C-alpha positions as CSV (number, residue, x, y, z in Angstrom):
1,M,-14.0,11.2,13.5
2,T,-11.6,9.1,15.4
3,T,-10.7,9.7,19.1
4,A,-7.4,7.8,18.8
5,A,-4.1,9.5,19.7
6,P,-2.1,10.6,16.7
7,F,1.5,9.4,16.1
8,P,4.2,11.9,16.9
9,I,4.7,14.3,14.0
10,E,8.3,15.5,13.5
11,T,8.4,18.7,11.5
12,D,11.6,20.5,10.4
13,A,11.3,24.1,11.5
14,A,14.1,25.6,9.3
15,G,16.6,24.8,6.6
16,P,16.0,23.1,3.2
17,F,13.5,20.7,4.8
18,A,11.4,23.3,6.6
19,G,7.8,22.3,6.9
20,I,8.3,18.7,5.9
21,A,6.5,16.4,8.4
22,A,7.7,12.8,9.2
23,V,5.5,10.2,10.9
24,R,6.8,6.9,12.1
25,L,4.1,4.2,12.5
26,E,4.5,1.8,15.4
27,Q,2.6,-0.7,17.6
28,A,3.4,-0.7,21.3
29,G,5.1,-3.8,22.5
30,S,5.7,-5.3,19.0
31,P,8.8,-5.2,16.8
32,M,6.4,-5.4,13.8
33,V,3.7,-3.1,12.3
34,V,0.5,-4.8,11.2
35,L,-2.5,-2.9,9.8
36,D,-5.4,-3.4,12.1
37,E,-8.3,-1.0,13.0
38,P,-6.6,0.7,15.9
39,L,-3.5,1.4,13.8
40,I,-5.7,2.8,11.0
41,Q,-7.5,5.0,13.6
42,R,-4.2,6.4,14.7
43,I,-3.2,7.1,11.1
44,E,-6.5,8.9,10.6
45,A,-5.9,11.0,13.7
46,T,-2.3,11.8,12.6
47,L,-3.4,12.9,9.1
48,L,-6.0,15.2,10.8
49,A,-3.3,16.6,13.1
50,L,-0.8,17.5,10.4
51,P,0.3,21.1,10.7
52,K,-1.4,23.6,8.4
53,G,1.0,24.8,5.8
54,A,3.0,21.6,5.8
55,A,5.4,21.3,2.9
56,G,5.3,17.5,2.6
57,L,4.8,14.2,4.4
58,V,7.2,11.3,4.9
59,L,5.3,8.2,6.0
60,A,7.7,5.9,7.7
61,S,7.9,3.0,10.2
62,A,9.4,2.9,13.6
63,S,10.1,-0.8,13.1
64,S,13.6,-1.8,12.0
65,R,12.3,-5.0,10.5
66,V,9.3,-3.9,8.4
67,F,7.5,-1.0,6.9
68,I,4.2,-2.7,7.4
69,A,4.0,-6.5,7.3
70,G,0.4,-6.5,6.0
71,A,-3.2,-6.4,7.1
72,D,-4.5,-8.1,10.3
73,L,-5.7,-11.4,9.0
74,R,-7.5,-12.2,12.2
75,S,-9.9,-9.4,11.6
76,I,-10.4,-10.5,8.0
77,Q,-11.1,-14.0,9.3
78,A,-13.3,-13.1,12.3
79,L,-15.5,-10.2,11.2
80,G,-19.0,-10.8,9.7
81,D,-19.6,-9.8,6.1
82,T,-21.1,-6.4,6.9
83,E,-18.4,-5.6,9.5
84,L,-15.6,-6.6,7.2
85,D,-17.0,-4.5,4.4
86,R,-17.2,-1.5,6.8
87,Y,-13.7,-2.1,8.0
88,L,-12.3,-2.3,4.4
89,A,-14.2,0.8,3.4
90,Y,-12.9,2.6,6.5
91,G,-9.3,1.8,5.5
92,Q,-10.0,2.9,1.9
93,R,-11.3,6.2,3.2
94,V,-8.3,6.8,5.5
95,F,-5.8,5.8,2.9
96,G,-7.6,8.2,0.5
97,M,-6.9,11.0,3.0
98,I,-3.2,10.6,2.1
99,S,-3.9,10.9,-1.6
100,A,-5.9,14.1,-0.9
101,L,-3.1,16.0,1.0
102,P,-2.2,19.3,-0.8
103,F,1.5,18.6,-0.8
104,P,3.9,15.9,-1.9
105,T,3.9,12.6,0.1
106,V,6.4,9.8,0.1
107,A,6.5,6.4,1.8
108,A,9.9,5.4,3.4
109,I,10.2,1.7,2.8
110,N,12.8,0.2,5.1
111,G,11.6,-3.4,5.3
112,A,8.9,-5.8,4.4
113,A,5.9,-3.9,2.7
114,L,3.2,-6.5,2.1
115,G,-0.4,-6.4,1.3
116,G,-2.1,-3.5,3.0
117,G,1.4,-2.2,3.9
118,L,2.3,-1.7,0.2
119,E,-1.2,-0.4,-0.6
120,I,-1.0,2.4,1.9
121,A,2.5,3.2,0.7
122,M,1.2,3.4,-2.9
123,H,-1.3,6.0,-1.8
124,C,1.7,8.3,-1.4
125,D,3.0,10.1,-4.5
126,A,6.4,8.4,-4.3
127,L,8.1,5.3,-2.8
128,V,11.6,5.6,-1.5
129,G,13.4,2.3,-0.6
130,A,16.4,1.5,1.4
131,P,18.4,-1.7,1.3
132,S,18.1,-4.0,4.3
133,P,20.7,-3.4,7.0
134,T,21.1,-7.3,7.2
135,G,21.9,-7.6,3.6
136,K,19.0,-10.0,3.0
137,P,16.5,-8.5,0.6
138,Y,13.1,-8.0,2.2
139,P,9.7,-8.8,0.5
140,V,7.6,-6.2,-1.3
141,G,4.3,-7.0,-2.9
142,L,0.7,-8.2,-2.7
143,P,0.6,-11.8,-1.5
144,E,-3.2,-12.0,-0.9
145,A,-4.0,-14.3,-3.8
146,G,-1.6,-16.8,-2.2
147,L,-4.0,-16.9,0.7
148,S,-6.9,-17.4,-1.7
149,I,-8.2,-13.8,-1.2
150,C,-7.5,-10.6,-3.0
151,P,-6.3,-7.0,-2.1
152,G,-8.8,-4.8,-0.5
153,W,-7.2,-1.3,-0.3
154,G,-6.6,-0.5,-4.0
155,G,-3.6,-2.7,-4.7
156,T,-5.0,-4.2,-7.9
157,N,-5.1,-0.7,-9.5
158,L,-2.0,0.8,-7.9
159,L,0.8,-1.6,-8.6
160,P,0.3,-1.7,-12.4
161,A,0.8,2.0,-12.4
162,R,4.2,1.8,-10.9
163,I,5.8,-1.2,-12.6
164,D,5.2,-3.1,-15.9
165,P,1.4,-3.6,-15.9
166,A,1.6,-7.2,-17.1
167,D,4.1,-8.2,-14.5
168,A,2.1,-6.3,-11.8
169,I,-1.2,-8.0,-12.7
170,A,0.4,-11.4,-13.0
171,R,2.1,-11.1,-9.6
172,T,-1.0,-9.9,-7.9
173,A,-3.1,-12.6,-9.4
174,A,-0.6,-15.3,-8.2
175,G,0.1,-13.6,-4.9
176,K,3.8,-13.5,-5.7
177,P,5.7,-10.6,-4.0
178,M,9.1,-9.3,-5.2
179,N,12.1,-9.0,-3.0
180,F,13.8,-5.6,-2.6
181,D,16.3,-6.2,-5.4
182,E,13.5,-7.3,-7.8
183,A,11.4,-4.3,-6.9
184,R,14.3,-2.0,-7.4
185,G,14.9,-3.5,-10.9
186,A,11.2,-3.3,-11.7
187,G,11.3,0.5,-11.1
188,L,8.9,0.4,-8.1
189,F,10.9,2.9,-6.2
190,D,11.2,6.6,-7.2
191,M,14.5,6.9,-5.3
192,I,16.9,4.6,-3.4
193,A,18.5,5.7,-0.2
194,P,22.1,4.7,0.3
195,S,21.2,3.1,3.7
196,A,18.4,2.7,6.2
197,E,20.0,5.5,8.2
198,L,19.7,8.0,5.3
199,L,16.2,6.9,4.3
200,I,14.2,9.7,5.9
201,E,16.7,12.3,4.6
202,T,16.4,10.8,1.1
203,C,12.6,11.0,1.3
204,K,12.9,14.7,2.2
205,N,15.2,15.3,-0.7
206,W,12.6,13.8,-3.0
207,I,10.0,16.2,-1.6
208,V,12.4,19.2,-2.1
209,S,13.0,18.0,-5.7
210,Q,9.2,18.5,-6.4
211,R,9.2,22.2,-5.5
212,G,8.2,24.3,-8.4
213,R,6.3,21.5,-10.1
214,G,3.0,22.3,-8.5
215,V,0.7,20.1,-6.3
216,P,0.4,16.5,-7.6
217,T,-3.0,15.5,-9.0
218,R,-5.7,15.6,-6.3
219,D,-9.0,14.4,-7.6
220,G,-10.2,11.7,-5.2
221,A,-7.8,9.0,-6.5
222,P,-4.1,8.4,-5.9
223,A,-1.7,10.3,-8.0
224,R,-0.5,7.1,-9.7
225,W,-3.1,4.5,-10.5
226,I,-4.3,2.8,-13.7
227,G,-6.9,5.4,-14.6
228,R,-4.3,8.0,-15.5
229,A,-3.7,8.9,-19.1
230,G,-0.9,6.8,-20.5
231,T,-1.1,4.2,-17.8
232,R,-4.7,3.4,-18.7
233,E,-3.6,2.5,-22.3
234,R,-0.7,0.3,-21.1
235,V,-2.9,-1.6,-18.7
236,A,-5.6,-2.1,-21.2
237,A,-3.1,-3.4,-23.8
238,A,-1.6,-5.9,-21.2
239,L,-4.9,-7.6,-20.2
240,P,-5.6,-9.6,-23.4
241,A,-2.2,-11.1,-23.4
242,L,-2.6,-12.2,-19.8
243,R,-5.9,-14.0,-20.4
244,D,-4.3,-17.5,-20.8
245,A,-1.2,-16.8,-18.6
246,L,-2.9,-16.1,-15.3
247,P,-3.8,-18.8,-12.8
248,H,-7.3,-20.2,-13.2
249,T,-8.3,-19.4,-9.7
250,E,-11.0,-17.3,-8.1
251,P,-8.5,-14.8,-6.6
252,A,-6.9,-14.3,-10.0
253,L,-10.4,-13.6,-11.5
254,A,-11.1,-11.2,-8.7
255,V,-7.9,-9.3,-9.5
256,V,-8.8,-9.0,-13.2
257,D,-12.3,-7.9,-12.3
258,A,-11.0,-5.1,-10.1
259,V,-8.6,-4.0,-12.8
260,R,-11.3,-3.9,-15.4
261,A,-13.6,-2.0,-13.0
262,G,-10.9,0.6,-12.6
263,L,-10.5,1.0,-16.3
264,D,-14.2,1.1,-17.0
265,G,-15.8,2.6,-13.9
266,G,-13.1,4.6,-12.1
267,W,-11.3,4.4,-8.8
268,Q,-14.3,4.0,-6.6
269,A,-15.6,1.2,-8.8
270,A,-12.4,-0.7,-8.4
271,L,-12.4,-0.3,-4.6
272,E,-16.0,-1.6,-4.5
273,V,-15.0,-4.7,-6.4
274,E,-12.0,-5.3,-4.2
275,R,-14.2,-5.1,-1.1
276,R,-16.9,-7.3,-2.5
277,E,-14.4,-10.0,-3.6
278,L,-12.3,-10.0,-0.5
279,V,-15.5,-10.4,1.7
280,R,-16.6,-13.3,-0.5
281,L,-13.3,-15.0,-1.0
282,R,-12.3,-15.2,2.7
283,S,-15.5,-17.3,3.3
284,T,-14.8,-19.8,0.5
285,P,-13.4,-23.2,1.6
286,A,-10.1,-22.3,-0.1
287,G,-9.9,-18.9,1.7
288,K,-10.7,-20.4,5.1
289,A,-8.2,-23.2,4.6
290,A,-5.4,-20.9,3.4
291,I,-5.8,-18.4,6.2
292,E,-5.9,-21.2,8.8
293,A,-2.8,-22.7,7.3
294,F,-1.1,-19.3,7.6
295,F,-1.9,-19.0,11.3
296,E,-0.7,-22.6,11.9
297,K,2.6,-21.9,10.1
298,S,3.1,-18.6,12.0
299,A,2.5,-20.3,15.3
300,K,5.4,-22.8,14.6
301,K,7.9,-20.0,14.0
């Protein structure tokens, strides 16, 4: 069990939102939020500290620029194979704690949600988005294949359950995120807030709208992933048509392998493939070069 300090938990005491908890993720001294091990430890501590009898959870960001900008690539680059596998498995377990909560959960997307940031959001029952206050659409998606690696926290099996499966798999295999407008048109969001200022309230309204419908499915996998009835059939039907359309790259093959593992072996099987392939791909010449190029480009900004 982690000894990290939980994030502040804001819980409405009365009114229509009574019992709904809101958590805003942040990293001290940074305008961004990036998923690294200390942040995941604080998320774990926060989930363990949620009040008993809570009526719902809004997972939000304290950053005005991003929801979560992605995973910490320096850790992915620096850790040994065994340590990286452990780190990925730890994130999978903590994100799975969100999927196991006995009440509705919703991610409040106010800015860039990339890689692990979108993956943790998709462990919630719903995604609620808000337009960027700057007017410039922010990116949403799984860019890992563009860095010659693959998702490691369930994204291959989560995105095709929320938008058109063929489009989701193709985008993941190519590492091609959407912008907010494209994500909205694709149906990624369950609700759209009128503004960033009203995002948390809109999330709480979504939770209220679920009352009387019972607790979402809680069986060890997220409520919405490709193994659910109906979604499974759509994903299975999409795969043959994609065979010749996807890039002929190792990351694309890894994405398809993880999708097939989810369909054939279940949620945990998909996670195991993602971990294995991410550990392998980041050590290939292409993976090393792409991550190094990313750091060099970032340093010039």
